[in-house]
C-alpha positions, 0 to 999 in steps of 0.5 A, spaced: 510 527 489 506 521 488 500 520 487 494 514 489 492 510 482 485 512 484 483 519 484 482 521 492 478 527 493 481 527 501 486 524 505 480 521 509 478 517 503 485 515 501 486 512 508 479 509 508 481 505 502 487 503 505 483 500 511 478 497 507 483 494 501 483 486 502 487 482 508 494 479 507 492 472 504 497 469 509 495 473 516 490 468 518 493 461 514 499 460 518 495 456 524 490 454 519 494 450 514 501 449 518 502 443 515 501 444 507 506 450 509 511 445 512 510 440 506 511 446 501 517 447 506 516 454 506 519 457 513 515 464 513 511 468 510 515 474 506 510 479 507 512 484 513 505 483 517 507 490 521 501 491 515 495 487 515 492 489 508 495 489 501 494 497 501 492 501 495 496 502 488 500 508 487 505 511 481 509 517 480 508 521 474 514 524 471 521 522 470 522 519 476 516 514 475 512 511 474 515 506 480 514 508 487 521 506 490 519 502 497 520 506 504 517 512 505 514 517 500 510 523 500 502 523 496 498 528 494 491 529 491 487 530 487 490 528 481 493 535 476 491 539 473 486 539 479 488 544 485 491 539 490 487 539 497 491 534 501 498 531 502 501 526 506 506 521 507 506 514 507 510 507 507 510 503 500 512 496 499 511 493 492 507 499 488 502 499 494 500 505 499 500 502 506 499 507 510 497 515 510 499 520 515 
C-alpha cells in the first residue's frame, strides 16, 4: 500500500487535490507555440495527455519504497499510526498520482 505525500483525511480530499493540481504545461501550448516546437525539433510532447493534470506526489513506506512504480497502485490514508479510514486505487506516473478511485 502506498500513501500520498500529503496526509489527506478523506479520499474526497485527495481526489480534489488531484483535480486542483496544475495542468500539464504543454496541454494548451502546442497550438500556441507550434513554430518554436518545430524549431526545437520536438515531434510531440512525451506526456500522456489522457491525464491533463500533473497529479500529487506519492510514496511507499517500508522495504518496497520509497518510489511507487508507474501503473496501477493501491492507496490508503490517513498515514500510520492513525487508523486508516479510506482506501483506493489509482494510476501513477513518475511518482505522481493521476487518478484515484
